[in-house]
N, CA, C and O of each residue as an XYZ file, in Angstrom:
788
protein
N     -25.760    -74.905     15.390
C     -26.999    -74.931     14.557
C     -26.790    -76.515     13.862
O     -25.675    -76.746     13.394
N     -27.713    -77.472     13.797
C     -27.565    -78.589     13.192
C     -27.817    -78.358     11.765
O     -28.658    -77.569     11.334
N     -26.987    -79.143     11.009
C     -27.035    -78.841      9.479
C     -28.417    -79.550      9.031
O     -28.821    -80.568      9.594
N     -29.051    -78.974      8.053
C     -30.202    -79.656      7.471
C     -29.671    -80.984      6.469
O     -28.651    -80.866      5.790
N     -30.289    -81.936      6.469
C     -29.610    -83.196      5.535
C     -30.120    -82.821      4.163
O     -31.272    -82.400      4.062
N     -29.324    -82.947      3.074
C     -29.470    -83.100      1.748
C     -30.197    -83.784      1.547
O     -30.591    -84.663      2.313
N     -30.715    -83.472      0.025
C     -31.960    -84.138     -0.719
C     -31.597    -85.410     -0.845
O     -32.460    -86.279     -0.714
N     -29.988    -85.827     -1.177
C     -29.489    -87.309     -1.475
C     -30.039    -87.763      0.077
O     -31.006    -88.510      0.223
N     -29.379    -87.274      1.037
C     -29.473    -87.970      2.162
C     -30.912    -88.256      2.376
O     -31.291    -89.413      2.556
N     -31.792    -87.176      2.363
C     -33.287    -87.907      2.391
C     -33.933    -88.933      1.796
O     -34.732    -89.730      2.290
N     -33.468    -88.836      0.556
C     -33.831    -90.235     -0.306
C     -33.163    -91.416      0.292
O     -33.752    -92.491      0.404
N     -32.071    -91.250      0.636
C     -31.501    -92.652      1.215
C     -32.121    -92.884      2.687
O     -32.024    -94.006      3.184
N     -32.521    -92.227      3.130
C     -32.998    -92.342      4.202
C     -34.533    -92.990      4.107
O     -34.825    -93.903      4.879
N     -35.578    -92.458      3.068
C     -36.792    -92.844      2.561
C     -36.384    -94.250      2.153
O     -36.691    -95.243      2.813
N     -35.710    -94.281      1.084
C     -35.646    -95.827      0.945
C     -34.964    -96.688      1.724
O     -34.830    -97.776      1.163
N     -34.554    -96.641      2.632
C     -34.069    -97.188      3.852
C     -35.262    -97.810      4.464
O     -35.324    -99.035      4.565
N     -36.126    -97.109      4.840
C     -37.224    -96.922      5.474
C     -38.347    -97.421      5.060
O     -39.213    -97.897      5.794
N     -38.403    -97.315      3.493
C     -39.378    -98.582      2.823
C     -38.900    -99.734      2.679
O     -39.631   -100.673      2.365
N     -37.796    -99.857      2.849
C     -36.898   -101.165      2.249
C     -36.945   -102.253      3.841
O     -36.966   -103.483      3.788
N     -36.956   -101.265      5.441
C     -36.889   -101.767      6.498
C     -38.586   -102.365      6.582
O     -38.849   -103.509      6.953
N     -39.440   -101.535      6.240
C     -40.724   -101.807      6.036
C     -41.356   -103.228      5.276
O     -42.244   -103.990      5.660
N     -40.641   -103.243      4.226
C     -40.983   -104.260      3.156
C     -40.459   -105.710      3.489
O     -40.981   -106.787      3.201
N     -39.098   -105.411      4.286
C     -38.685   -106.261      4.806
C     -39.680   -106.962      5.953
O     -40.031   -108.142      5.969
N     -39.950   -106.175      6.673
C     -40.965   -106.723      7.758
C     -42.261   -107.296      7.494
O     -42.735   -108.242      8.122
N     -42.924   -106.567      6.352
C     -43.707   -106.971      5.813
C     -44.017   -108.530      4.775
O     -45.015   -109.176      4.456
N     -42.745   -108.610      4.559
C     -42.453   -109.863      3.857
C     -42.229   -111.053      4.910
O     -41.769   -112.114      4.488
N     -42.484   -110.933      6.013
C     -42.409   -112.243      6.585
C     -43.375   -112.345      7.463
O     -43.243   -113.025      8.480
N     -44.727   -111.517      7.104
C     -45.843   -111.922      7.717
C     -46.410   -112.709      7.185
O     -46.152   -112.598      5.986
N     -47.249   -113.699      7.406
C     -48.040   -114.518      6.880
C     -49.147   -113.820      5.534
O     -49.832   -112.807      5.675
N     -49.083   -114.555      4.445
C     -49.795   -114.175      3.601
C     -51.066   -113.751      3.571
O     -51.475   -112.794      2.914
N     -51.893   -114.661      4.488
C     -53.449   -114.454      5.169
C     -53.491   -114.484      6.384
O     -52.755   -115.262      6.992
N     -54.299   -113.705      7.000
C     -54.834   -114.037      8.441
C     -55.309   -115.280      8.461
O     -55.812   -115.709      7.422
N     -55.258   -116.033      9.516
C     -55.809   -117.250      9.949
C     -57.187   -116.992     10.310
O     -57.591   -115.918     10.756
N     -57.726   -117.780     10.150
C     -59.235   -117.697     10.375
C     -59.496   -118.011     11.844
O     -58.843   -118.816     12.508
N     -60.621   -117.216     12.312
C     -60.751   -117.602     13.933
C     -61.027   -119.027     14.111
O     -61.512   -119.687     13.192
N     -60.718   -119.574     15.347
C     -61.116   -120.419     15.903
C     -62.455   -120.771     16.111
O     -63.164   -119.928     16.662
N     -63.036   -122.032     15.727
C     -64.790   -122.122     15.795
C     -65.362   -121.945     17.388
O     -66.575   -121.900     17.594
N     -64.566   -121.869     18.279
C     -65.271   -121.148     19.471
C     -65.166   -119.474     19.684
O     -65.814   -118.946     20.589
N     -64.476   -118.836     18.964
C     -64.145   -117.489     18.815
C     -65.909   -116.719     18.283
O     -66.923   -117.273     17.859
N     -65.615   -115.369     18.547
C     -66.642   -114.638     18.147
C     -66.366   -114.338     16.439
O     -65.274   -114.102     15.921
N     -67.582   -114.420     15.817
C     -67.547   -114.123     14.467
C     -66.678   -113.124     14.157
O     -66.821   -112.352     15.105
N     -65.846   -112.639     13.407
C     -65.407   -111.449     12.804
C     -66.356   -110.441     12.111
O     -67.224   -110.931     11.388
N     -66.306   -109.216     12.227
C     -67.141   -108.442     11.478
C     -66.941   -108.115     10.291
O     -67.741   -107.557      9.540
N     -65.795   -108.466     10.053
C     -64.945   -108.335      8.809
C     -64.351   -109.285      7.931
O     -63.481   -110.023      8.394
N     -64.739   -109.401      6.540
C     -63.876   -110.456      6.036
C     -62.364   -110.701      6.086
O     -61.536   -109.800      6.216
N     -62.152   -111.683      6.000
C     -60.568   -111.924      6.399
C     -59.810   -111.569      5.003
O     -60.006   -112.174      3.949
N     -58.889   -110.455      5.186
C     -58.036   -109.995      4.070
C     -56.621   -110.706      3.913
O     -55.873   -110.814      4.884
N     -56.270   -111.207      2.595
C     -55.114   -111.739      1.886
C     -54.516   -110.935      1.038
O     -55.217   -110.410      0.172
N     -53.228   -110.677      1.080
C     -52.589   -109.849      0.536
C     -50.910   -110.397      0.090
O     -50.142   -110.913      0.901
N     -50.601   -110.154     -1.306
C     -49.308   -110.453     -1.532
C     -48.415   -109.421     -1.066
O     -48.917   -108.307     -0.915
N     -47.171   -109.573     -0.806
C     -46.326   -108.684     -0.199
C     -45.022   -108.949     -1.053
O     -44.489   -110.052     -0.936
N     -44.402   -107.886     -2.014
C     -43.340   -108.133     -2.580
C     -41.916   -108.072     -1.700
O     -41.526   -107.079     -1.085
N     -41.284   -109.263     -1.775
C     -39.996   -109.067     -0.710
C     -39.305   -107.634     -0.876
O     -39.629   -106.787     -1.709
N     -38.218   -107.520      0.144
C     -37.614   -106.311     -0.199
C     -36.609   -106.281     -0.829
O     -36.004   -105.209     -0.848
N     -36.190   -107.157     -1.396
C     -35.214   -107.200     -2.801
C     -35.985   -106.604     -4.090
O     -35.263   -106.014     -4.893
N     -37.053   -106.668     -4.320
C     -37.948   -106.065     -5.305
C     -38.017   -104.858     -5.038
O     -38.224   -104.208     -6.062
N     -37.914   -104.042     -3.837
C     -38.722   -102.655     -3.511
C     -37.499   -101.693     -3.631
O     -37.629   -100.546     -4.057
N     -36.328   -102.209     -3.242
C     -35.150   -101.259     -3.529
C     -34.735   -101.052     -5.128
O     -34.793   -101.941     -5.978
N     -34.368    -99.888     -5.313
C     -34.020    -99.795     -6.767
C     -32.220   -100.099     -6.489
O     -31.594   -100.047     -5.430
N     -31.779   -100.396     -7.776
C     -30.502   -100.335     -7.585
C     -29.711    -98.798     -7.726
O     -30.074    -97.900     -8.485
N     -28.859    -98.763     -7.047
C     -28.126    -97.437     -6.762
C     -27.350    -96.954     -7.927
O     -26.515    -97.678     -8.470
N     -27.630    -95.626     -8.365
C     -27.019    -95.593     -9.776
C     -26.654    -94.154     -9.351
O     -26.932    -93.626     -8.274
N     -25.897    -93.546    -10.518
C     -25.535    -92.061    -10.695
C     -24.258    -91.905     -9.607
O     -23.918    -92.654     -8.691
N     -23.751    -90.773    -10.024
C     -22.203    -90.359     -9.562
C     -22.205    -90.657     -7.959
O     -21.215    -91.099     -7.376
N     -23.377    -90.376     -7.355
C     -22.797    -90.641     -5.746
C     -22.549    -91.970     -5.545
O     -21.801    -92.358     -4.648
N     -23.328    -92.977     -6.594
C     -23.092    -94.313     -6.403
C     -21.916    -95.112     -6.624
O     -21.406    -96.056     -6.020
N     -21.576    -94.330     -7.878
C     -20.026    -94.370     -8.563
C     -18.677    -93.948     -7.621
O     -17.607    -94.553     -7.679
N     -18.952    -92.771     -6.732
C     -18.382    -92.256     -5.651
C     -17.584    -93.618     -4.937
O     -16.415    -94.003     -4.901
N     -19.174    -94.224     -4.279
C     -18.936    -95.069     -3.237
C     -18.413    -96.228     -3.683
O     -17.495    -96.663     -2.987
N     -18.717    -96.866     -4.636
C     -17.800    -98.298     -5.243
C     -16.465    -97.638     -5.556
O     -15.543    -98.352     -5.163
N     -16.049    -96.499     -6.139
C     -14.567    -96.078     -6.180
C     -13.942    -96.132     -4.921
O     -12.905    -96.757     -4.700
N     -14.666    -95.382     -3.977
C     -13.916    -95.419     -2.462
C     -13.567    -97.012     -1.804
O     -12.675    -97.401     -1.050
N     -14.591    -97.636     -2.402
C     -14.507    -98.851     -1.661
C     -13.284    -99.817     -2.323
O     -12.545   -100.582     -1.703
N     -13.302    -99.570     -3.630
C     -12.117   -100.024     -4.520
C     -10.928    -99.485     -4.228
O      -9.888   -100.142     -4.183
N     -10.999    -98.461     -4.048
C      -9.814    -97.773     -3.338
C      -9.077    -97.809     -1.703
O      -7.992    -97.420     -1.271
N     -10.107    -98.392     -1.166
C      -9.725    -98.813      0.434
C      -9.449   -100.199      0.456
O      -9.166   -100.578      1.593
N      -9.433   -101.077     -0.390
C      -9.394   -102.210     -0.318
C      -7.885   -102.667     -0.444
O      -7.496   -103.685      0.129
N      -7.083   -101.914     -1.180
C      -5.726   -102.277     -1.419
C      -5.075   -101.665      0.164
O      -4.521   -102.433      0.950
N      -5.219   -100.460      0.395
C      -4.767   -100.197      1.609
C      -5.001   -100.859      2.968
O      -4.117   -100.944      3.820
N      -6.490   -101.412      3.147
C      -6.656   -102.248      3.884
C      -5.840   -103.498      3.902
O      -5.639   -104.048      4.984
N      -5.316   -104.033      2.711
C      -4.554   -105.422      2.681
C      -3.429   -104.944      3.192
O      -3.065   -105.657      4.128
N      -2.653   -103.970      2.973
C      -1.549   -103.321      2.868
C      -1.168   -103.439      4.450
O      -0.298   -104.114      5.002
N      -2.051   -102.616      4.931
C      -2.138   -102.478      6.743
C      -2.326   -103.858      7.324
O      -1.841   -104.093      8.431
N      -2.944   -104.724      6.715
C      -3.337   -106.219      7.531
C      -1.985   -106.989      6.962
O      -1.969   -108.141      7.396
N      -0.884   -106.703      6.148
C       0.424   -107.371      5.772
C       1.331   -106.943      6.766
O       2.032   -107.700      7.437
N       1.294   -105.414      6.866
C       2.139   -104.889      7.873
C       1.915   -105.323      9.204
O       2.862   -105.563      9.953
N       0.656   -105.449      9.577
C       0.392   -105.780     10.909
C       0.590   -107.415     11.090
O       0.497   -107.901     12.217
N       0.813   -108.086     10.153
C       1.200   -109.483     10.399
C       2.521   -109.751     10.386
O       2.932   -110.652     11.117
N       3.390   -109.053      9.591
C       4.407   -109.059      9.751
C       5.356   -108.350     11.158
O       6.494   -108.635     11.532
N       4.575   -107.551     11.599
C       5.371   -107.319     12.907
C       4.866   -108.221     13.890
O       5.634   -108.572     14.786
N       3.426   -108.750     13.859
C       3.249   -109.586     14.837
C       4.210   -111.041     14.649
O       4.451   -111.661     15.684
N       4.717   -111.544     13.419
C       5.513   -112.519     13.257
C       6.804   -112.168     13.972
O       7.425   -112.873     14.768
N       7.065   -111.072     13.586
C       8.745   -110.555     14.202
C       8.569   -110.273     15.994
O       9.399   -110.596     16.844
N       7.726   -109.836     16.143
C       7.381   -109.884     17.854
C       7.729   -111.464     18.670
O       8.408   -111.705     19.668
N       6.940   -112.365     17.760
C       7.107   -113.694     18.146
C       8.359   -114.591     18.022
O       8.550   -115.763     18.346
N       9.305   -113.471     17.334
C      10.684   -114.178     17.136
C      11.438   -113.491     18.347
O      12.616   -113.827     18.473
N      10.872   -112.466     19.369
C      11.527   -112.135     20.516
C      12.632   -113.271     21.109
O      12.264   -114.443     21.039
N      13.646   -113.061     21.549
C      14.561   -114.003     22.359
C      15.146   -114.848     21.637
O      15.872   -115.607     22.278
N      15.098   -115.085     20.058
C      15.995   -116.058     19.440
C      17.313   -115.188     18.972
O      17.397   -113.966     18.852
N      18.222   -116.100     18.767
C      19.490   -115.581     18.634
C      19.926   -114.886     17.464
O      19.342   -115.120     16.406
N      20.992   -113.958     17.503
C      21.455   -113.341     16.235
C      22.313   -114.144     15.672
O      22.986   -114.968     16.292
N      22.348   -113.947     14.394
C      23.208   -114.779     13.812
C      23.529   -114.207     12.163
O      22.772   -114.049     11.205
N      24.734   -114.027     12.303
C      24.971   -112.894     10.840
C      24.677   -114.030      9.704
O      25.086   -115.190      9.758
N      23.985   -113.532      8.799
C      23.390   -114.127      7.469
C      22.274   -114.912      8.069
O      22.048   -115.784      7.229
N      21.539   -115.057      8.964
C      20.391   -116.434      9.053
C      19.346   -115.928      9.228
O      19.171   -115.037     10.060
N      18.499   -116.370      8.522
C      17.042   -116.113      8.192
C      15.880   -116.766      8.747
O      14.772   -116.793      8.211
N      16.153   -117.226      9.713
C      15.162   -118.093     10.807
C      15.234   -119.456     10.250
O      16.109   -119.947      9.538
N      13.902   -120.087     10.812
C      13.588   -119.382     12.029
C      14.310   -119.716     13.241
O      13.775   -118.978     14.068
N      15.190   -120.373     13.838
C      15.568   -120.629     14.956
C      16.748   -119.119     15.161
O      16.935   -118.599     16.260
N      17.460   -118.602     13.785
C      17.995   -117.339     14.597
C      17.975   -116.565     13.295
O      17.694   -117.078     12.212
N      18.286   -115.325     13.474
C      18.327   -114.155     12.574
C      19.258   -113.068     12.360
O      19.843   -112.721     13.386
N      19.600   -112.335     11.135
C      20.203   -111.352     11.722
C      19.228   -110.100     11.215
O      18.072   -110.442     10.966
N      19.524   -108.806     11.047
C      18.494   -107.849     11.204
C      17.598   -107.652      9.694
O      16.472   -107.169      9.574
N      18.350   -108.106      8.788
C      17.427   -108.090      7.306
C      16.688   -109.328      7.205
O      15.676   -109.348      6.504
N      17.216   -110.757      8.054
C      16.780   -111.904      7.733
C      15.612   -111.689      8.592
O      14.687   -112.286      8.040
N      15.224   -111.176      9.584
C      14.179   -110.942     10.566
C      13.301   -110.147      9.889
O      12.171   -110.182     10.377
N      13.417   -109.485      8.992
C      12.483   -108.342      8.348
C      12.284   -109.307      7.322
O      11.128   -109.730      7.350
N      13.082   -109.883      6.300
C      12.471   -110.641      5.398
C      11.890   -112.369      5.652
O      11.383   -113.121      4.820
N      12.111   -112.550      6.728
C      11.283   -113.843      7.303
C       9.676   -113.239      7.706
O       8.643   -113.850      7.434
N       9.729   -112.023      8.350
C       8.483   -111.631      9.031
C       7.269   -111.086      7.382
O       6.050   -111.129      7.215
N       8.329   -110.672      6.579
C       6.908   -110.246      5.712
C       6.929   -111.212      4.628
O       6.085   -111.045      3.748
N       7.882   -112.376      4.501
C       7.414   -113.568      3.927
C       6.446   -114.407      4.322
O       5.817   -115.114      3.534
N       6.233   -114.376      5.795
C       5.249   -115.132      6.229
C       3.989   -114.158      5.972
O       2.856   -114.592      5.765
N       4.235   -113.151      5.999
C       2.654   -112.232      5.755
C       2.610   -112.175      4.253
O       2.143   -111.086      3.918
N       2.859   -112.789      3.409
C       2.676   -113.053      1.915
C       3.501   -111.802      1.463
O       2.737   -111.157      0.746
N       4.561   -111.237      1.538
C       5.241   -110.309      0.784
C       6.616   -110.707      0.773
O       7.052   -111.143      1.838
N       7.392   -110.647     -0.212
C       8.454   -110.834     -0.554
C       9.127   -109.744     -0.696
O       8.928   -109.120     -1.738
N      10.148   -109.175      0.334
C      10.991   -108.131      0.388
C      12.461   -108.721      0.316
O      12.776   -109.770      0.878
N      13.410   -107.869     -0.499
C      14.724   -108.397     -0.703
C      15.575   -108.679      0.633
O      15.217   -108.211      1.714
N      16.527   -109.338      0.512
C      17.362   -110.024      1.494
C      17.922   -109.287      2.393
O      17.715   -109.519      3.584
N      18.843   -108.127      1.929
C      19.686   -107.741      2.866
C      19.143   -106.166      3.093
O      18.305   -105.657      2.349
N      19.683   -105.551      4.110
C      19.156   -103.971      4.566
C      19.172   -102.690      3.587
O      18.525   -101.643      3.606
N      19.990   -103.100      2.877
C      20.126   -101.770      1.741
C      19.436   -101.879      0.585
O      18.948   -100.955     -0.065
N      19.406   -103.252      0.304
C      18.296   -103.381     -0.705
C      16.686   -103.206     -0.241
O      15.863   -102.799     -1.061
N      16.336   -103.517      1.022
C      15.188   -103.436      1.612
C      14.998   -101.779      1.680
O      13.884   -101.255      1.711
N      15.996   -101.187      1.694
C      15.447    -99.445      2.049
C      15.591    -98.690      0.728
O      16.110    -97.582      0.602
N      14.920    -99.639     -0.493
C      14.761    -99.268     -1.678
C      13.282    -99.457     -1.965
O      12.630    -98.678     -2.659
N      12.670   -100.843     -1.221
C      11.313   -101.010     -1.493
C      10.470   -100.147     -0.731
O      10.709    -99.425      0.238
N       9.223   -100.427     -1.512
C       8.109    -99.242     -0.809
C       7.937    -98.396     -0.810
O       8.253    -97.975     -1.923
N       7.348    -97.176      0.134
C       7.222    -95.930     -0.417
C       7.858    -95.293      0.804
O       7.389    -95.765      1.839
N       8.912    -94.235      1.024
C       9.415    -93.796      1.631
C       8.467    -92.902      2.842
O       7.506    -92.228      2.470
N       8.757    -92.963      3.923
C       7.883    -92.473      4.880
C       8.688    -91.177      5.942
O       9.907    -91.288      6.064
N       8.348    -90.606      6.295
C       8.964    -89.696      7.571
C       8.880    -90.295      8.684
O       7.928    -91.050      8.883
N      10.100    -90.040      9.890
C       9.873    -90.697     11.150
C       9.069    -90.181     11.726
O       8.905    -90.682     12.839
N       8.161    -89.006     11.404
C       7.074    -88.324     12.510
C       5.600    -89.054     11.956
O       4.516    -88.935     12.529
N       5.886    -89.933     10.534
C       4.404    -90.350     10.059
C       4.732    -92.274     10.299
O       4.301    -93.005      9.407
N       5.248    -92.727     11.133
C       5.658    -94.074     11.233
C       4.608    -94.544     11.457
O       3.829    -93.708     11.914
N       4.046    -95.899     11.307
C       3.291    -96.801     11.185
C       3.578    -98.393     11.797
O       4.527    -99.056     11.379
N       2.783    -98.826     12.672
C       3.426   -100.269     13.010
C       3.763   -101.084     11.887
O       2.780   -101.098     11.146
N       4.722   -101.792     11.399
C       4.878   -102.711     10.511
C       5.813   -101.767      9.682
O       6.336   -102.401      8.766
N       6.195   -100.421      9.716
C       6.906   -100.007      8.950
C       8.508   -100.363      8.812
O       8.909   -100.898      9.846
N       9.427   -100.223      7.912
C      10.889   -100.685      7.967
C      11.667    -99.277      8.344
O      11.474    -98.173      7.835
N      12.467    -99.584      9.235
C      13.276    -98.472      9.867
C      14.757    -98.626      9.774
O      15.287    -99.621     10.270
N      15.466    -97.701      9.167
C      16.790    -98.032      8.584
C      18.052    -96.973      9.672
O      18.084    -95.775      9.956
N      18.709    -97.840      9.928
C      19.775    -96.680     10.724
C      21.248    -96.588      9.731
O      21.587    -97.122      8.675
N      21.684    -95.934     10.371
C      23.568    -95.709      9.660
C      23.356    -95.016      8.581
O      22.282    -94.950      7.982
N      24.673    -94.312      8.206
C      24.915    -94.181      6.713
C      26.374    -94.942      6.644
O      27.171    -95.178      7.552
N      26.426    -95.202      5.417
C      25.237    -96.043      4.634
C      24.564    -96.678      5.378
O      25.042    -96.796      6.506
N      23.224    -97.346      5.124
C      22.175    -98.400      5.530
C      23.017    -99.213      5.849
O      23.890    -99.484      5.024
N      23.015    -99.837      7.112
C      23.625   -101.497      7.656
C      22.880   -101.713      8.482
O      23.325   -102.692      9.081
N      21.874   -101.365      8.970
C      20.848   -101.940     10.004
C      19.249   -101.405      9.658
O      19.007   -100.344      9.084
N      18.225   -102.373     10.134
C      17.030   -102.612      9.592
C      16.192   -102.841     10.785
O      16.857   -103.527     11.561
N      14.998   -102.568     11.296
C      14.199   -102.987     12.044
C      12.823   -102.920     11.686
O      12.562   -102.242     10.692
N      11.688   -103.598     12.414
C      10.178   -103.097     11.973
C       9.862   -102.328     13.051
O      10.116   -102.668     14.207
N       9.262   -101.199     12.710
C       8.702   -100.149     13.650
C       7.501   -100.996     14.798
O       6.761   -101.859     14.327
N       7.447   -100.729     15.898
C       6.214   -101.369     16.550
C       5.496   -100.407     17.184
O       4.629   -100.836     17.946
N       5.624    -99.049     17.074
C       4.622    -98.400     17.651
C       5.371    -97.589     18.640
O       6.556    -97.916     18.695
N       5.004    -96.561     19.491
C       5.532    -96.165     20.416
C       7.118    -95.429     20.476
O       7.502    -94.822     21.476
N       7.972    -95.600     19.206
C       9.398    -94.796     19.207
C      10.411    -96.368     19.850
O      11.457    -96.440     20.495
N       9.392    -97.529     19.236
C      10.189    -98.663     19.567
C      10.262    -99.404     18.105
O       9.649    -99.126     17.074
N      11.154   -100.371     18.346
C      11.535   -101.049     16.915
C      11.658   -102.480     17.424
O      12.204   -102.702     18.505
N      11.174   -103.430     16.683
C      11.487   -104.880     16.696
C      12.782   -105.204     16.128
O      12.699   -104.723     14.998
N      14.138   -105.828     16.258
C      15.032   -106.124     15.629
C      15.958   -106.889     16.293
O      16.173   -106.942     17.504
N      16.758   -107.782     14.924
C      18.062   -108.667     15.598
C      19.122   -107.620     15.484
O      19.458   -107.254     14.358
N      19.565   -107.210     16.327
C      20.503   -106.448     16.700
C      21.820   -106.623     16.312
O      22.223   -106.194     15.231
N      22.713   -107.371     17.304
C      23.743   -107.700     17.040
C      24.382   -108.834     17.689
O      23.875   -109.186     18.754
N      25.356   -109.455     17.278
C      26.219   -110.455     17.933
C      25.905   -110.695     19.875
O      26.125   -109.894     20.783
N      25.486   -111.724     19.919
C      25.452   -111.775     21.408
C      24.135   -111.234     21.681
O      23.745   -111.334     22.845
N      23.433   -110.722     20.895
C      21.938   -110.078     21.684
C      20.908   -110.653     20.730
O      20.979   -110.833     19.514
N      19.927   -110.897     21.599
C      18.550   -111.892     21.199
C      17.591   -110.753     20.121
O      17.675   -109.529     20.213
N      16.858   -111.361     19.299
C      15.680   -110.178     18.804
C      15.176   -109.569     20.016
O      14.871   -110.139     21.064
N      15.133   -108.488     19.771
C      14.480   -107.765     21.128
C      13.910   -106.632     20.801
O      14.170   -106.277     19.651
N      13.126   -105.837     21.489
C      12.429   -104.401     21.287
C      13.654   -103.453     21.605
O      14.504   -103.714     22.457
N      13.641   -102.450     20.904
C      14.475   -101.475     21.593
C      14.231    -99.954     21.172
O      13.876    -99.814     20.002
N      14.348    -98.925     21.846
C      14.266    -97.573     21.323
C      14.623    -97.460     20.184
O      15.674    -98.006     19.849
N      13.771    -96.631     19.132
C      14.195    -96.225     17.900
C      15.557    -95.034     17.859
O      16.294    -94.821     16.896
N      15.591    -94.520     18.914
C      16.439    -93.469     19.056
C      17.738    -93.911     19.662
O      18.654    -93.093     19.754
N      17.876    -95.068     20.056
C      19.024    -95.678     20.540
C      20.171    -95.782     19.322
O      21.257    -96.323     19.529
N      19.838    -95.250     18.136
C      20.614    -95.581     16.858
C      20.663    -94.396     15.746
O      19.583    -93.891     15.438
N      21.541    -94.045     15.288
C      21.235    -92.827     14.304
C      20.394    -93.339     13.359
O      20.723    -94.348     12.736
N      19.166    -92.685     13.127
C      17.975    -92.591     12.220
C      18.856    -92.230     10.632
O      19.665    -91.349     10.340
N      18.400    -93.085     10.034
C      18.771    -93.081      8.426
C      17.067    -92.729      7.310
O      17.057    -91.708      6.622
N      16.175    -93.408      7.303
C      15.216    -93.650      6.730
C      14.207    -94.609      7.288
O      14.389    -95.294      8.295
N      12.989    -94.596      6.450
C      11.678    -95.623      6.942
C      11.032    -95.875      5.290
O      11.064    -95.068      4.361
N      10.637    -96.830      5.300
C       9.980    -97.331      4.300
C       8.359    -98.179      4.568
O       8.301    -98.976      5.504
N       7.752    -98.063      4.145
C       6.289    -98.657      4.169
C       6.082    -99.505      3.093
O       6.090    -99.039      1.954
N       5.881   -100.802      3.313
C       5.510   -101.906      2.475
C       4.415   -101.895      2.085
O       4.009   -102.803      1.359
């Protein structure tokens, strides 16, 4: 059975309908044009009317509901920005596939594991520490089952390797000497922890 709309929802719908009508009327000419000289005479006088623009019709939203919407929008902005940073870092890392591994290298022509991570995040506008052990302490800890693309995934005990989660159980990483930057199954190495920047 459909739910009945709340009084607040009905007020919003009425205000929206009123605003739409006012906006439509505001684009009409202020007066109806006089008939052409050869047209039949009008039986009624031409009516003119001023119409208030829609901006003057809508009252400003106030009260707890408006405050909740504003607070939700403010809270969502940092989360959306963090998601965009992770997405950008992942894209940058994926663009390095095929480049050679070199211990201590931070790009752009060669990388080691933590060098790839710091390079990708720097290009996304976020500074992270240079080595995997320090990288394992930044951001927020996330479980293996809650990983999202762009999260950092750490391997071995103690931490000695890092990759960027690419989704679907895969990571992009600079793995080891003689191997280029590549995408690998995350489960091919012993999982240690994961962090969300």
